[in-house]
mmCIF file of the N, C-alpha and C atoms, coordinates in Angstrom:
data_MODEL
# 
_entry.id   MODEL 
# 
loop_
_atom_site.group_PDB 
_atom_site.id 
_atom_site.type_symbol 
_atom_site.label_atom_id 
_atom_site.label_alt_id 
_atom_site.label_comp_id 
_atom_site.label_asym_id 
_atom_site.label_entity_id 
_atom_site.label_seq_id 
_atom_site.pdbx_PDB_ins_code 
_atom_site.Cartn_x 
_atom_site.Cartn_y 
_atom_site.Cartn_z 
_atom_site.occupancy 
_atom_site.B_iso_or_equiv 
_atom_site.pdbx_formal_charge 
_atom_site.auth_seq_id 
_atom_site.auth_comp_id 
_atom_site.auth_asym_id 
_atom_site.auth_atom_id 
_atom_site.pdbx_PDB_model_num 
ATOM 1   N N  . MET A 1 1  ? -14.699 3.196  -79.645 1.00 0.00 ? 1  MET A N  1 
ATOM 2   C CA . MET A 1 1  ? -13.579 2.753  -78.689 1.00 0.00 ? 1  MET A CA 1 
ATOM 3   C C  . MET A 1 1  ? -12.192 3.762  -78.905 1.00 0.00 ? 1  MET A C  1 
ATOM 4   N N  . LEU A 1 2  ? -11.997 4.193  -80.110 1.00 0.00 ? 2  LEU A N  1 
ATOM 5   C CA . LEU A 1 2  ? -10.921 4.903  -80.426 1.00 0.00 ? 2  LEU A CA 1 
ATOM 6   C C  . LEU A 1 2  ? -11.456 6.489  -80.054 1.00 0.00 ? 2  LEU A C  1 
ATOM 7   N N  . LYS A 1 3  ? -12.626 6.858  -79.889 1.00 0.00 ? 3  LYS A N  1 
ATOM 8   C CA . LYS A 1 3  ? -13.052 8.057  -79.809 1.00 0.00 ? 3  LYS A CA 1 
ATOM 9   C C  . LYS A 1 3  ? -13.045 8.262  -78.147 1.00 0.00 ? 3  LYS A C  1 
ATOM 10  N N  . THR A 1 4  ? -13.341 7.334  -77.303 1.00 0.00 ? 4  THR A N  1 
ATOM 11  C CA . THR A 1 4  ? -13.375 7.201  -75.885 1.00 0.00 ? 4  THR A CA 1 
ATOM 12  C C  . THR A 1 4  ? -11.773 7.384  -75.493 1.00 0.00 ? 4  THR A C  1 
ATOM 13  N N  . LYS A 1 5  ? -10.985 6.624  -76.255 1.00 0.00 ? 5  LYS A N  1 
ATOM 14  C CA . LYS A 1 5  ? -9.524  6.397  -76.089 1.00 0.00 ? 5  LYS A CA 1 
ATOM 15  C C  . LYS A 1 5  ? -9.017  8.144  -76.037 1.00 0.00 ? 5  LYS A C  1 
ATOM 16  N N  . TYR A 1 6  ? -9.285  8.664  -77.103 1.00 0.00 ? 6  TYR A N  1 
ATOM 17  C CA . TYR A 1 6  ? -8.924  10.034 -77.253 1.00 0.00 ? 6  TYR A CA 1 
ATOM 18  C C  . TYR A 1 6  ? -9.176  11.014 -76.150 1.00 0.00 ? 6  TYR A C  1 
ATOM 19  N N  . ILE A 1 7  ? -10.755 11.212 -75.796 1.00 0.00 ? 7  ILE A N  1 
ATOM 20  C CA . ILE A 1 7  ? -11.172 11.712 -74.713 1.00 0.00 ? 7  ILE A CA 1 
ATOM 21  C C  . ILE A 1 7  ? -10.780 11.424 -73.456 1.00 0.00 ? 7  ILE A C  1 
ATOM 22  N N  . LEU A 1 8  ? -10.420 10.141 -73.137 1.00 0.00 ? 8  LEU A N  1 
ATOM 23  C CA . LEU A 1 8  ? -9.557  9.972  -72.161 1.00 0.00 ? 8  LEU A CA 1 
ATOM 24  C C  . LEU A 1 8  ? -8.353  10.705 -72.005 1.00 0.00 ? 8  LEU A C  1 
ATOM 25  N N  . ILE A 1 9  ? -7.555  10.424 -73.092 1.00 0.00 ? 9  ILE A N  1 
ATOM 26  C CA . ILE A 1 9  ? -6.001  11.135 -72.931 1.00 0.00 ? 9  ILE A CA 1 
ATOM 27  C C  . ILE A 1 9  ? -6.506  12.521 -72.856 1.00 0.00 ? 9  ILE A C  1 
ATOM 28  N N  . ALA A 1 10 ? -7.183  12.924 -73.672 1.00 0.00 ? 10 ALA A N  1 
ATOM 29  C CA . ALA A 1 10 ? -7.385  14.513 -73.535 1.00 0.00 ? 10 ALA A CA 1 
ATOM 30  C C  . ALA A 1 10 ? -7.772  14.971 -72.305 1.00 0.00 ? 10 ALA A C  1 
ATOM 31  N N  . SER A 1 11 ? -8.747  14.418 -71.528 1.00 0.00 ? 11 SER A N  1 
ATOM 32  C CA . SER A 1 11 ? -8.886  14.836 -70.370 1.00 0.00 ? 11 SER A CA 1 
ATOM 33  C C  . SER A 1 11 ? -7.878  14.646 -69.202 1.00 0.00 ? 11 SER A C  1 
ATOM 34  N N  . MET A 1 12 ? -6.922  13.634 -69.370 1.00 0.00 ? 12 MET A N  1 
ATOM 35  C CA . MET A 1 12 ? -6.145  13.481 -68.545 1.00 0.00 ? 12 MET A CA 1 
ATOM 36  C C  . MET A 1 12 ? -4.830  14.423 -68.629 1.00 0.00 ? 12 MET A C  1 
ATOM 37  N N  . ALA A 1 13 ? -4.623  14.912 -70.032 1.00 0.00 ? 13 ALA A N  1 
ATOM 38  C CA . ALA A 1 13 ? -3.727  15.999 -70.287 1.00 0.00 ? 13 ALA A CA 1 
ATOM 39  C C  . ALA A 1 13 ? -4.062  17.386 -69.878 1.00 0.00 ? 13 ALA A C  1 
ATOM 40  N N  . LEU A 1 14 ? -5.415  17.691 -69.902 1.00 0.00 ? 14 LEU A N  1 
ATOM 41  C CA . LEU A 1 14 ? -6.046  18.592 -69.300 1.00 0.00 ? 14 LEU A CA 1 
ATOM 42  C C  . LEU A 1 14 ? -6.032  18.846 -68.027 1.00 0.00 ? 14 LEU A C  1 
ATOM 43  N N  . MET A 1 15 ? -6.255  17.693 -67.026 1.00 0.00 ? 15 MET A N  1 
ATOM 44  C CA . MET A 1 15 ? -5.992  17.805 -65.706 1.00 0.00 ? 15 MET A CA 1 
ATOM 45  C C  . MET A 1 15 ? -4.696  17.831 -65.356 1.00 0.00 ? 15 MET A C  1 
ATOM 46  N N  . ALA A 1 16 ? -3.790  17.237 -65.957 1.00 0.00 ? 16 ALA A N  1 
ATOM 47  C CA . ALA A 1 16 ? -2.259  17.325 -65.646 1.00 0.00 ? 16 ALA A CA 1 
ATOM 48  C C  . ALA A 1 16 ? -1.666  18.725 -65.980 1.00 0.00 ? 16 ALA A C  1 
ATOM 49  N N  . ILE A 1 17 ? -2.279  19.455 -66.747 1.00 0.00 ? 17 ILE A N  1 
ATOM 50  C CA . ILE A 1 17 ? -1.922  21.040 -67.243 1.00 0.00 ? 17 ILE A CA 1 
ATOM 51  C C  . ILE A 1 17 ? -2.526  21.862 -66.175 1.00 0.00 ? 17 ILE A C  1 
ATOM 52  N N  . THR A 1 18 ? -3.755  21.590 -65.735 1.00 0.00 ? 18 THR A N  1 
ATOM 53  C CA . THR A 1 18 ? -4.371  22.713 -64.729 1.00 0.00 ? 18 THR A CA 1 
ATOM 54  C C  . THR A 1 18 ? -4.392  22.333 -63.456 1.00 0.00 ? 18 THR A C  1 
ATOM 55  N N  . GLY A 1 19 ? -4.381  20.974 -63.262 1.00 0.00 ? 19 GLY A N  1 
ATOM 56  C CA . GLY A 1 19 ? -4.298  20.506 -61.647 1.00 0.00 ? 19 GLY A CA 1 
ATOM 57  C C  . GLY A 1 19 ? -3.526  20.971 -60.731 1.00 0.00 ? 19 GLY A C  1 
ATOM 58  N N  . CYS A 1 20 ? -2.223  21.473 -61.127 1.00 0.00 ? 20 CYS A N  1 
ATOM 59  C CA . CYS A 1 20 ? -1.299  21.860 -60.208 1.00 0.00 ? 20 CYS A CA 1 
ATOM 60  C C  . CYS A 1 20 ? -1.194  23.321 -60.102 1.00 0.00 ? 20 CYS A C  1 
ATOM 61  N N  . LYS A 1 21 ? -1.001  24.132 -58.715 1.00 0.00 ? 21 LYS A N  1 
ATOM 62  C CA . LYS A 1 21 ? -0.770  25.204 -58.790 1.00 0.00 ? 21 LYS A CA 1 
ATOM 63  C C  . LYS A 1 21 ? 0.460   25.771 -58.849 1.00 0.00 ? 21 LYS A C  1 
ATOM 64  N N  . LYS A 1 22 ? 0.628   26.877 -59.168 1.00 0.00 ? 22 LYS A N  1 
ATOM 65  C CA . LYS A 1 22 ? 1.934   27.556 -59.917 1.00 0.00 ? 22 LYS A CA 1 
ATOM 66  C C  . LYS A 1 22 ? 3.141   27.405 -58.468 1.00 0.00 ? 22 LYS A C  1 
ATOM 67  N N  . ASP A 1 23 ? 2.549   27.847 -57.399 1.00 0.00 ? 23 ASP A N  1 
ATOM 68  C CA . ASP A 1 23 ? 3.501   27.776 -56.303 1.00 0.00 ? 23 ASP A CA 1 
ATOM 69  C C  . ASP A 1 23 ? 3.453   26.520 -55.331 1.00 0.00 ? 23 ASP A C  1 
ATOM 70  N N  . TYR A 1 24 ? 3.036   25.422 -56.062 1.00 0.00 ? 24 TYR A N  1 
ATOM 71  C CA . TYR A 1 24 ? 3.219   23.994 -55.464 1.00 0.00 ? 24 TYR A CA 1 
ATOM 72  C C  . TYR A 1 24 ? 4.575   23.787 -54.991 1.00 0.00 ? 24 TYR A C  1 
ATOM 73  N N  . LEU A 1 25 ? 5.560   23.892 -55.521 1.00 0.00 ? 25 LEU A N  1 
ATOM 74  C CA . LEU A 1 25 ? 6.852   23.757 -55.194 1.00 0.00 ? 25 LEU A CA 1 
ATOM 75  C C  . LEU A 1 25 ? 7.751   24.771 -54.772 1.00 0.00 ? 25 LEU A C  1 
ATOM 76  N N  . ASP A 1 26 ? 7.057   25.660 -54.290 1.00 0.00 ? 26 ASP A N  1 
ATOM 77  C CA . ASP A 1 26 ? 7.440   27.149 -53.574 1.00 0.00 ? 26 ASP A CA 1 
ATOM 78  C C  . ASP A 1 26 ? 7.873   26.851 -52.318 1.00 0.00 ? 26 ASP A C  1 
ATOM 79  N N  . ILE A 1 27 ? 9.175   26.192 -52.018 1.00 0.00 ? 27 ILE A N  1 
ATOM 80  C CA . ILE A 1 27 ? 9.410   25.814 -50.349 1.00 0.00 ? 27 ILE A CA 1 
ATOM 81  C C  . ILE A 1 27 ? 9.920   27.227 -49.716 1.00 0.00 ? 27 ILE A C  1 
ATOM 82  N N  . ASN A 1 28 ? 10.008  28.279 -50.076 1.00 0.00 ? 28 ASN A N  1 
ATOM 83  C CA . ASN A 1 28 ? 10.723  29.459 -49.666 1.00 0.00 ? 28 ASN A CA 1 
ATOM 84  C C  . ASN A 1 28 ? 9.864   30.308 -48.749 1.00 0.00 ? 28 ASN A C  1 
ATOM 85  N N  . LYS A 1 29 ? 8.698   29.824 -48.824 1.00 0.00 ? 29 LYS A N  1 
ATOM 86  C CA . LYS A 1 29 ? 7.515   30.454 -47.798 1.00 0.00 ? 29 LYS A CA 1 
ATOM 87  C C  . LYS A 1 29 ? 7.439   30.068 -46.559 1.00 0.00 ? 29 LYS A C  1 
ATOM 88  N N  . ASN A 1 30 ? 7.551   30.975 -45.593 1.00 0.00 ? 30 ASN A N  1 
ATOM 89  C CA . ASN A 1 30 ? 7.489   30.728 -44.250 1.00 0.00 ? 30 ASN A CA 1 
ATOM 90  C C  . ASN A 1 30 ? 6.028   30.823 -43.652 1.00 0.00 ? 30 ASN A C  1 
ATOM 91  N N  . PRO A 1 31 ? 5.405   29.939 -43.324 1.00 0.00 ? 31 PRO A N  1 
ATOM 92  C CA . PRO A 1 31 ? 3.985   29.990 -42.833 1.00 0.00 ? 31 PRO A CA 1 
ATOM 93  C C  . PRO A 1 31 ? 3.804   30.722 -41.579 1.00 0.00 ? 31 PRO A C  1 
ATOM 94  N N  . ASN A 1 32 ? 4.877   30.760 -40.747 1.00 0.00 ? 32 ASN A N  1 
ATOM 95  C CA . ASN A 1 32 ? 4.928   31.325 -39.426 1.00 0.00 ? 32 ASN A CA 1 
ATOM 96  C C  . ASN A 1 32 ? 5.158   32.867 -39.441 1.00 0.00 ? 32 ASN A C  1 
ATOM 97  N N  . GLN A 1 33 ? 5.673   33.468 -40.687 1.00 0.00 ? 33 GLN A N  1 
ATOM 98  C CA . GLN A 1 33 ? 6.046   35.077 -40.984 1.00 0.00 ? 33 GLN A CA 1 
ATOM 99  C C  . GLN A 1 33 ? 4.891   35.635 -40.891 1.00 0.00 ? 33 GLN A C  1 
ATOM 100 N N  . ALA A 1 34 ? 4.896   36.712 -40.053 1.00 0.00 ? 34 ALA A N  1 
ATOM 101 C CA . ALA A 1 34 ? 3.682   37.621 -40.203 1.00 0.00 ? 34 ALA A CA 1 
ATOM 102 C C  . ALA A 1 34 ? 3.709   38.679 -41.411 1.00 0.00 ? 34 ALA A C  1 
ATOM 103 N N  . THR A 1 35 ? 2.643   38.815 -42.039 1.00 0.00 ? 35 THR A N  1 
ATOM 104 C CA . THR A 1 35 ? 2.471   39.773 -43.162 1.00 0.00 ? 35 THR A CA 1 
ATOM 105 C C  . THR A 1 35 ? 1.741   40.922 -42.538 1.00 0.00 ? 35 THR A C  1 
ATOM 106 N N  . GLY A 1 36 ? 1.762   42.022 -43.383 1.00 0.00 ? 36 GLY A N  1 
ATOM 107 C CA . GLY A 1 36 ? 1.285   42.989 -42.994 1.00 0.00 ? 36 GLY A CA 1 
ATOM 108 C C  . GLY A 1 36 ? -0.252  43.176 -42.702 1.00 0.00 ? 36 GLY A C  1 
ATOM 109 N N  . ALA A 1 37 ? -0.957  42.276 -43.195 1.00 0.00 ? 37 ALA A N  1 
ATOM 110 C CA . ALA A 1 37 ? -2.277  42.296 -42.903 1.00 0.00 ? 37 ALA A CA 1 
ATOM 111 C C  . ALA A 1 37 ? -2.557  41.493 -41.458 1.00 0.00 ? 37 ALA A C  1 
ATOM 112 N N  . ASP A 1 38 ? -1.526  41.002 -40.964 1.00 0.00 ? 38 ASP A N  1 
ATOM 113 C CA . ASP A 1 38 ? -1.647  40.093 -39.705 1.00 0.00 ? 38 ASP A CA 1 
ATOM 114 C C  . ASP A 1 38 ? -1.130  41.047 -38.657 1.00 0.00 ? 38 ASP A C  1 
ATOM 115 N N  . ILE A 1 39 ? -0.519  41.946 -38.938 1.00 0.00 ? 39 ILE A N  1 
ATOM 116 C CA . ILE A 1 39 ? -0.010  42.862 -37.620 1.00 0.00 ? 39 ILE A CA 1 
ATOM 117 C C  . ILE A 1 39 ? -1.025  43.980 -37.357 1.00 0.00 ? 39 ILE A C  1 
ATOM 118 N N  . THR A 1 40 ? -1.653  43.948 -36.087 1.00 0.00 ? 40 THR A N  1 
ATOM 119 C CA . THR A 1 40 ? -2.588  44.762 -35.765 1.00 0.00 ? 40 THR A CA 1 
ATOM 120 C C  . THR A 1 40 ? -1.924  45.811 -34.534 1.00 0.00 ? 40 THR A C  1 
ATOM 121 N N  . PRO A 1 41 ? -2.519  47.013 -34.446 1.00 0.00 ? 41 PRO A N  1 
ATOM 122 C CA . PRO A 1 41 ? -1.965  47.754 -33.086 1.00 0.00 ? 41 PRO A CA 1 
ATOM 123 C C  . PRO A 1 41 ? -1.948  47.107 -31.900 1.00 0.00 ? 41 PRO A C  1 
ATOM 124 N N  . ASP A 1 42 ? -3.045  46.367 -31.541 1.00 0.00 ? 42 ASP A N  1 
ATOM 125 C CA . ASP A 1 42 ? -2.702  45.775 -30.404 1.00 0.00 ? 42 ASP A CA 1 
ATOM 126 C C  . ASP A 1 42 ? -1.722  44.644 -30.121 1.00 0.00 ? 42 ASP A C  1 
ATOM 127 N N  . LEU A 1 43 ? -1.022  44.289 -31.158 1.00 0.00 ? 43 LEU A N  1 
ATOM 128 C CA . LEU A 1 43 ? 0.011   43.445 -31.257 1.00 0.00 ? 43 LEU A CA 1 
ATOM 129 C C  . LEU A 1 43 ? 1.240   44.126 -30.908 1.00 0.00 ? 43 LEU A C  1 
ATOM 130 N N  . THR A 1 44 ? 1.339   45.247 -31.460 1.00 0.00 ? 44 THR A N  1 
ATOM 131 C CA . THR A 1 44 ? 2.670   45.943 -31.642 1.00 0.00 ? 44 THR A CA 1 
ATOM 132 C C  . THR A 1 44 ? 3.045   46.825 -30.535 1.00 0.00 ? 44 THR A C  1 
ATOM 133 N N  . ILE A 1 45 ? 1.663   47.152 -29.809 1.00 0.00 ? 45 ILE A N  1 
ATOM 134 C CA . ILE A 1 45 ? 1.755   48.184 -28.637 1.00 0.00 ? 45 ILE A CA 1 
ATOM 135 C C  . ILE A 1 45 ? 2.932   47.823 -27.488 1.00 0.00 ? 45 ILE A C  1 
ATOM 136 N N  . THR A 1 46 ? 2.930   46.653 -27.328 1.00 0.00 ? 46 THR A N  1 
ATOM 137 C CA . THR A 1 46 ? 3.925   46.170 -26.047 1.00 0.00 ? 46 THR A CA 1 
ATOM 138 C C  . THR A 1 46 ? 5.287   46.409 -26.315 1.00 0.00 ? 46 THR A C  1 
ATOM 139 N N  . ALA A 1 47 ? 5.802   46.020 -27.641 1.00 0.00 ? 47 ALA A N  1 
ATOM 140 C CA . ALA A 1 47 ? 7.077   46.497 -28.291 1.00 0.00 ? 47 ALA A CA 1 
ATOM 141 C C  . ALA A 1 47 ? 7.287   47.872 -28.156 1.00 0.00 ? 47 ALA A C  1 
ATOM 142 N N  . GLN A 1 48 ? 6.343   48.667 -28.607 1.00 0.00 ? 48 GLN A N  1 
ATOM 143 C CA . GLN A 1 48 ? 6.640   50.005 -28.569 1.00 0.00 ? 48 GLN A CA 1 
ATOM 144 C C  . GLN A 1 48 ? 6.786   50.793 -27.270 1.00 0.00 ? 48 GLN A C  1 
ATOM 145 N N  . MET A 1 49 ? 5.766   50.372 -26.312 1.00 0.00 ? 49 MET A N  1 
ATOM 146 C CA . MET A 1 49 ? 6.250   50.716 -24.991 1.00 0.00 ? 49 MET A CA 1 
ATOM 147 C C  . MET A 1 49 ? 7.461   50.375 -24.385 1.00 0.00 ? 49 MET A C  1 
ATOM 148 N N  . THR A 1 50 ? 7.810   49.021 -24.498 1.00 0.00 ? 50 THR A N  1 
ATOM 149 C CA . THR A 1 50 ? 9.327   48.537 -24.130 1.00 0.00 ? 50 THR A CA 1 
ATOM 150 C C  . THR A 1 50 ? 10.155  49.261 -24.748 1.00 0.00 ? 50 THR A C  1 
ATOM 151 N N  . SER A 1 51 ? 10.066  49.583 -25.892 1.00 0.00 ? 51 SER A N  1 
ATOM 152 C CA . SER A 1 51 ? 11.159  50.556 -26.627 1.00 0.00 ? 51 SER A CA 1 
ATOM 153 C C  . SER A 1 51 ? 11.253  51.789 -25.985 1.00 0.00 ? 51 SER A C  1 
ATOM 154 N N  . THR A 1 52 ? 10.087  52.388 -25.704 1.00 0.00 ? 52 THR A N  1 
ATOM 155 C CA . THR A 1 52 ? 10.188  53.718 -25.461 1.00 0.00 ? 52 THR A CA 1 
ATOM 156 C C  . THR A 1 52 ? 10.722  53.958 -23.748 1.00 0.00 ? 52 THR A C  1 
ATOM 157 N N  . ALA A 1 53 ? 10.117  52.773 -23.080 1.00 0.00 ? 53 ALA A N  1 
ATOM 158 C CA . ALA A 1 53 ? 10.506  52.921 -21.599 1.00 0.00 ? 53 ALA A CA 1 
ATOM 159 C C  . ALA A 1 53 ? 12.055  52.538 -21.491 1.00 0.00 ? 53 ALA A C  1 
ATOM 160 N N  . SER A 1 54 ? 12.767  51.810 -22.349 1.00 0.00 ? 54 SER A N  1 
ATOM 161 C CA . SER A 1 54 ? 14.044  51.648 -22.522 1.00 0.00 ? 54 SER A CA 1 
ATOM 162 C C  . SER A 1 54 ? 14.819  52.853 -22.750 1.00 0.00 ? 54 SER A C  1 
ATOM 163 N N  . ARG A 1 55 ? 14.430  53.645 -23.780 1.00 0.00 ? 55 ARG A N  1 
ATOM 164 C CA . ARG A 1 55 ? 14.948  54.878 -24.128 1.00 0.00 ? 55 ARG A CA 1 
ATOM 165 C C  . ARG A 1 55 ? 15.045  55.872 -23.211 1.00 0.00 ? 55 ARG A C  1 
ATOM 166 N N  . VAL A 1 56 ? 13.693  56.109 -22.435 1.00 0.00 ? 56 VAL A N  1 
ATOM 167 C CA . VAL A 1 56 ? 13.488  57.160 -21.291 1.00 0.00 ? 56 VAL A CA 1 
ATOM 168 C C  . VAL A 1 56 ? 14.470  56.929 -20.253 1.00 0.00 ? 56 VAL A C  1 
ATOM 169 N N  . SER A 1 57 ? 14.635  55.412 -19.705 1.00 0.00 ? 57 SER A N  1 
ATOM 170 C CA . SER A 1 57 ? 15.382  55.075 -18.473 1.00 0.00 ? 57 SER A CA 1 
ATOM 171 C C  . SER A 1 57 ? 16.955  54.892 -18.795 1.00 0.00 ? 57 SER A C  1 
ATOM 172 N N  . THR A 1 58 ? 17.330  54.920 -19.871 1.00 0.00 ? 58 THR A N  1 
ATOM 173 C CA . THR A 1 58 ? 18.642  54.804 -20.170 1.00 0.00 ? 58 THR A CA 1 
ATOM 174 C C  . THR A 1 58 ? 19.337  56.080 -21.052 1.00 0.00 ? 58 THR A C  1 
ATOM 175 N N  . GLY A 1 59 ? 18.249  56.929 -21.580 1.00 0.00 ? 59 GLY A N  1 
ATOM 176 C CA . GLY A 1 59 ? 18.779  57.816 -22.495 1.00 0.00 ? 59 GLY A CA 1 
ATOM 177 C C  . GLY A 1 59 ? 19.524  59.064 -21.585 1.00 0.00 ? 59 GLY A C  1 
ATOM 178 N N  . TYR A 1 60 ? 18.822  59.099 -20.317 1.00 0.00 ? 60 TYR A N  1 
ATOM 179 C CA . TYR A 1 60 ? 19.290  60.384 -19.502 1.00 0.00 ? 60 TYR A CA 1 
ATOM 180 C C  . TYR A 1 60 ? 19.804  60.265 -18.368 1.00 0.00 ? 60 TYR A C  1 
ATOM 181 N N  . ALA A 1 61 ? 20.673  59.264 -18.364 1.00 0.00 ? 61 ALA A N  1 
ATOM 182 C CA . ALA A 1 61 ? 21.319  59.048 -17.191 1.00 0.00 ? 61 ALA A CA 1 
ATOM 183 C C  . ALA A 1 61 ? 22.300  60.104 -16.604 1.00 0.00 ? 61 ALA A C  1 
ATOM 184 N N  . PHE A 1 62 ? 22.965  60.990 -17.642 1.00 0.00 ? 62 PHE A N  1 
ATOM 185 C CA . PHE A 1 62 ? 23.502  62.270 -17.038 1.00 0.00 ? 62 PHE A CA 1 
ATOM 186 C C  . PHE A 1 62 ? 22.997  63.020 -16.062 1.00 0.00 ? 62 PHE A C  1 
ATOM 187 N N  . LEU A 1 63 ? 21.461  63.282 -16.667 1.00 0.00 ? 63 LEU A N  1 
ATOM 188 C CA . LEU A 1 63 ? 20.325  64.229 -16.144 1.00 0.00 ? 63 LEU A CA 1 
ATOM 189 C C  . LEU A 1 63 ? 20.039  63.650 -14.618 1.00 0.00 ? 63 LEU A C  1 
ATOM 190 N N  . HIS A 1 64 ? 19.710  62.231 -14.718 1.00 0.00 ? 64 HIS A N  1 
ATOM 191 C CA . HIS A 1 64 ? 19.354  61.439 -13.196 1.00 0.00 ? 64 HIS A CA 1 
ATOM 192 C C  . HIS A 1 64 ? 20.581  61.618 -12.514 1.00 0.00 ? 64 HIS A C  1 
ATOM 193 N N  . ARG A 1 65 ? 21.801  61.752 -12.704 1.00 0.00 ? 65 ARG A N  1 
ATOM 194 C CA . ARG A 1 65 ? 22.787  61.665 -11.844 1.00 0.00 ? 65 ARG A CA 1 
ATOM 195 C C  . ARG A 1 65 ? 22.674  63.273 -11.429 1.00 0.00 ? 65 ARG A C  1 
ATOM 196 N N  . TRP A 1 66 ? 22.867  64.015 -12.311 1.00 0.00 ? 66 TRP A N  1 
ATOM 197 C CA . TRP A 1 66 ? 22.957  65.508 -11.917 1.00 0.00 ? 66 TRP A CA 1 
ATOM 198 C C  . TRP A 1 66 ? 21.794  66.038 -10.987 1.00 0.00 ? 66 TRP A C  1 
ATOM 199 N N  . MET A 1 67 ? 20.468  65.330 -11.570 1.00 0.00 ? 67 MET A N  1 
ATOM 200 C CA . MET A 1 67 ? 19.435  65.656 -10.387 1.00 0.00 ? 67 MET A CA 1 
ATOM 201 C C  . MET A 1 67 ? 19.477  65.198 -8.920  1.00 0.00 ? 67 MET A C  1 
ATOM 202 N N  . GLY A 1 68 ? 20.097  64.014 -9.270  1.00 0.00 ? 68 GLY A N  1 
ATOM 203 C CA . GLY A 1 68 ? 20.318  63.246 -7.873  1.00 0.00 ? 68 GLY A CA 1 
ATOM 204 C C  . GLY A 1 68 ? 21.175  64.304 -6.843  1.00 0.00 ? 68 GLY A C  1 
ATOM 205 N N  . TYR A 1 69 ? 22.234  64.787 -7.437  1.00 0.00 ? 69 TYR A N  1 
ATOM 206 C CA . TYR A 1 69 ? 23.120  65.594 -6.521  1.00 0.00 ? 69 TYR A CA 1 
ATOM 207 C C  . TYR A 1 69 ? 22.486  66.765 -5.929  1.00 0.00 ? 69 TYR A C  1 
ATOM 208 N N  . TRP A 1 70 ? 21.385  67.445 -6.927  1.00 0.00 ? 70 TRP A N  1 
ATOM 209 C CA . TRP A 1 70 ? 21.017  68.746 -6.540  1.00 0.00 ? 70 TRP A CA 1 
ATOM 210 C C  . TRP A 1 70 ? 19.626  68.544 -5.714  1.00 0.00 ? 70 TRP A C  1 
ATOM 211 N N  . SER A 1 71 ? 19.067  67.391 -5.688  1.00 0.00 ? 71 SER A N  1 
ATOM 212 C CA . SER A 1 71 ? 17.915  66.976 -4.842  1.00 0.00 ? 71 SER A CA 1 
ATOM 213 C C  . SER A 1 71 ? 17.913  66.889 -3.312  1.00 0.00 ? 71 SER A C  1 
ATOM 214 N N  . ALA A 1 72 ? 17.087  67.393 -2.828  1.00 0.00 ? 72 ALA A N  1 
ATOM 215 C CA . ALA A 1 72 ? 16.991  67.489 -1.166  1.00 0.00 ? 72 ALA A CA 1 
ATOM 216 C C  . ALA A 1 72 ? 16.722  66.074 -0.678  1.00 0.00 ? 72 ALA A C  1 
ATOM 217 N N  . SER A 1 73 ? 17.527  65.940 0.361   1.00 0.00 ? 73 SER A N  1 
ATOM 218 C CA . SER A 1 73 ? 17.272  64.423 1.138   1.00 0.00 ? 73 SER A CA 1 
ATOM 219 C C  . SER A 1 73 ? 15.944  64.337 1.813   1.00 0.00 ? 73 SER A C  1 
ATOM 220 N N  . GLY A 1 74 ? 15.587  63.108 2.144   1.00 0.00 ? 74 GLY A N  1 
ATOM 221 C CA . GLY A 1 74 ? 14.563  63.164 2.767   1.00 0.00 ? 74 GLY A CA 1 
ATOM 222 C C  . GLY A 1 74 ? 14.748  62.998 4.247   1.00 0.00 ? 74 GLY A C  1 
ATOM 223 N N  . SER A 1 75 ? 16.024  62.994 4.846   1.00 0.00 ? 75 SER A N  1 
ATOM 224 C CA . SER A 1 75 ? 16.172  62.895 6.245   1.00 0.00 ? 75 SER A CA 1 
ATOM 225 C C  . SER A 1 75 ? 16.315  64.225 6.882   1.00 0.00 ? 75 SER A C  1 
ATOM 226 N N  . TYR A 1 76 ? 16.315  65.284 6.453   1.00 0.00 ? 76 TYR A N  1 
ATOM 227 C CA . TYR A 1 76 ? 16.377  66.741 7.097   1.00 0.00 ? 76 TYR A CA 1 
ATOM 228 C C  . TYR A 1 76 ? 15.238  67.623 6.213   1.00 0.00 ? 76 TYR A C  1 
ATOM 229 N N  . ALA A 1 77 ? 15.020  68.683 7.054   1.00 0.00 ? 77 ALA A N  1 
ATOM 230 C CA . ALA A 1 77 ? 14.172  69.790 6.409   1.00 0.00 ? 77 ALA A CA 1 
ATOM 231 C C  . ALA A 1 77 ? 15.192  71.000 6.422   1.00 0.00 ? 77 ALA A C  1 
ATOM 232 N N  . LEU A 1 78 ? 14.935  71.700 5.239   1.00 0.00 ? 78 LEU A N  1 
ATOM 233 C CA . LEU A 1 78 ? 15.549  72.873 5.343   1.00 0.00 ? 78 LEU A CA 1 
ATOM 234 C C  . LEU A 1 78 ? 14.710  73.787 6.100   1.00 0.00 ? 78 LEU A C  1 
ATOM 235 N N  . GLY A 1 79 ? 15.253  74.760 6.823   1.00 0.00 ? 79 GLY A N  1 
ATOM 236 C CA . GLY A 1 79 ? 14.522  75.599 7.432   1.00 0.00 ? 79 GLY A CA 1 
ATOM 237 C C  . GLY A 1 79 ? 15.167  76.732 8.069   1.00 0.00 ? 79 GLY A C  1 
# 
């Protein structure tokens, strides 16, 4: 009886020590946050293309205006 009592106490202590993971109480992990392994090129191409288009369309406004002044109109022909 005494031997089984010690075995029971030892097995419960062993389960209590090894039963919990170390990060069990880590509440600062965001499961919705992407990691480096989750990000693939097909997911980032839309953001890259949008950024590039935004830079191209707004970055050369002075040149667009200057070319608009010097371009020929479609309503008459030079000749």
